[in-house]
N, C-alpha and C positions, 0 to 999 in steps of 0.2 A: 803316793807310794803304794806299791802292791803288798798285799799280805804275803807272808812266806809260810811254807809248810815244812815242818821238821818232824820226822817220825810220825807222820799222819796227823799232827796237831797244827792247826792254822793259827798264826800269830799276826796281829795287826801292829804296825809300827806306832810307837808312842808319838803323839804330837802335843805341842804346848796347848794348854786349855785356856779358856776365856779367863780374864782377870777380874777379880771382884774386890771391892773395898771392905772395910770392917762392917758396914751395914748391909753387905750382900749385893751392892749395886755393881753392875757390870760396866767396865771401861770400854767405850766404843768409839769408832770414827763414823760420823754421819755426813752424808752428802745430801744437801737440800736442793730444792728446785731453783731457788733464787737467793738464798742467804749464804751460799758457799759451803765450806766444809768445816766441821767442828769435831773436837774430840773431848770426851768427858764421861762422867758416870751417868748412865741412863736411869733416871728416877721413875719416869712413867712414859707410857705410850698409849695413845688412843687414835687409831687410824693413822693419819700422816702427822699428827701432832706429837712431838716428843719433848719431854722436859729433861734437860741435862743439868747436872750440878758439877761444880769445879771444872768448867769447860773452857777450852781455848778455840779460837778460830784459826784454822790453818790456811793462811792467805796465799802463801807461796812455799813450795818445798823443792828440795834438790836431793838427789841421792836415793830416790825411790821413783819407780815408773808409774805405779798405779796406787790407788787408795788401798787396794787389797795388799799390796806390798808394804805400805806404811803400817797397816793393821797387823801384819805378820812380823815384820822385821824392824820397823821404824825407818828413820832416814840415816843415810851414811854421810851426809854433808850438813850437819846441824848448823854450822856457822853461815851457811848460805840460805837458810830457811827464814821465812817471815811468819812467825806465829804470834798471836796476840797475847795480852795479859790473861790471867785466869779470872773468869767471872764466876760468882757464886751460883748463879742459876740463869738459864736461858730457855725460852720456850721457842721451839722451832716448829713452824706450822706446816711446812711442806717437805718433810723428810722423805726421800725417795730411795735411800740406801743406808742400811745400818750394818756395820761390820764390827764384830767383837774383836778386841785387841788382845794380843799376848802381853805378858809382863815385860818382855823384851821391848816390844813396840811402845808400850806405855812409858817405860823408862826413857826411851829415845825421844818421844814427843815431849815429855816433861823436862827433858834435858836441854831442849832448844831454848835459848835465851829469848826473853820478851823483846819483840822488835819495836824499836822507837825510831822515828825519823829526826 
């Protein structure tokens, strides 16, 4: 979105900010080189190694075209998604993309039922 100018004052449209938990950890979507896509709270990062807590693997999704769209708006077809159970902690050693999530997106991701076959 473009900034607008009213009476010579420039205004920036408000956007939803990154979402954090009570400990100040940010909720993110992470794409890895070979371990798939994960969503959770980023506890630490050192180079390509990321530690996520309260994390889910996003194995298959519907109702969002890209991971950027998932991180911004979530998924619009949660019943068609295949997301794993929540794990307390996971160490991802080849993180290649880290996208902060909005609260809307986090609620959507957390709202997808745990997939079981």
